[in-house]
N, C-alpha and C positions, 0 to 999 in steps of 0.2 A: 474060675471064670467069673467075671463080674455080673451082677444082676441088679437091675434098678426096679424091678417089679416085686411086689410082695409075694407073688407066686413063683418067684425065682426063675423066670424066663431069662435066658442069657442076654446080655447087653454089653457092648464094648465101652471102654472108658470114654472115648470121644463122644459117642452118642449120649451117654449119660451126662457128661459135662455140658454138652450143647443143650440138653433139656434143663439142666441146672441154670445155665446162662439165661435161657428164655424165662424161666421162673423168676430169676433174680431181676430181670428187666421189667417184669410186670409189677413190681413193687417200687413205687417212685422213690421212696426214701433209700431203699437198699441199692437201687440202680444209681442214684446220685452219689451215694457214698463210694460205690465201686469205681465209678468214673473219676471221682475226685482223687481217690487213692492211687489209681493207676495213671492218672494224667491223660487218659484217652478222651477224645470227644466221640460223639456218636458215629461220625464217618469212619474214624480210625477203628472203632469197635466193630463196625460192620465188615471192614476190610480184613480184620484179624480174627474174626469170630471162630474160624475153623482151625486156627493154629493151636497146637498142643501146649505151647508155653502160655498162651492166654487162658486156655481152658484150665490148666493146672493152677494158674494164678487166681482164677475165679474160685476154684474149689478151696484153695488156701485162704482166700478172703472169707469164705463162708465158715471155714473151720475156726477162724479167729474170733468169731462171735457166735457162740453156740445157739442162741435163739434163731439166728438166720439159717444156720446149718439145719436145724430141726425143721424150720418152716419150709425151706426149699426141698428137703428130703420128702416131707409129707406131700408137698404140692406135686412132686413128680412120681409119687408112689414108690419111694425108695426108703432106705434106712441110712442114717448118718454115717455109719461105719462103711457102707458101700461107697458113699461119696468120698470118704477118706481113702479107701482102697483105689478108687478111680484116679484120684490125684497122684497117688504114689506111682501108679502105672504110667500116667502121663509124663511124670518127671523122669522116667527111666530113659 
């Protein structure tokens, strides 16, 4: 079972990825890069925010740049490897 809290409370991959999305969007540089790479605008992002494919893409985006992965994991009280596991679960 996935956990996003350091005390290992259970959390599903969707909720974890949504938390990572929120944390990503609070950093202007990171948010801009994510939108540019995906080609989404803010309205499209809002409309697709709960879709597993978008959430998996966000986590893959974070994985591609370790400092972002580490910063977002810390911001949501998770570990980077838990975010990677969540991405794999979302892609199933």
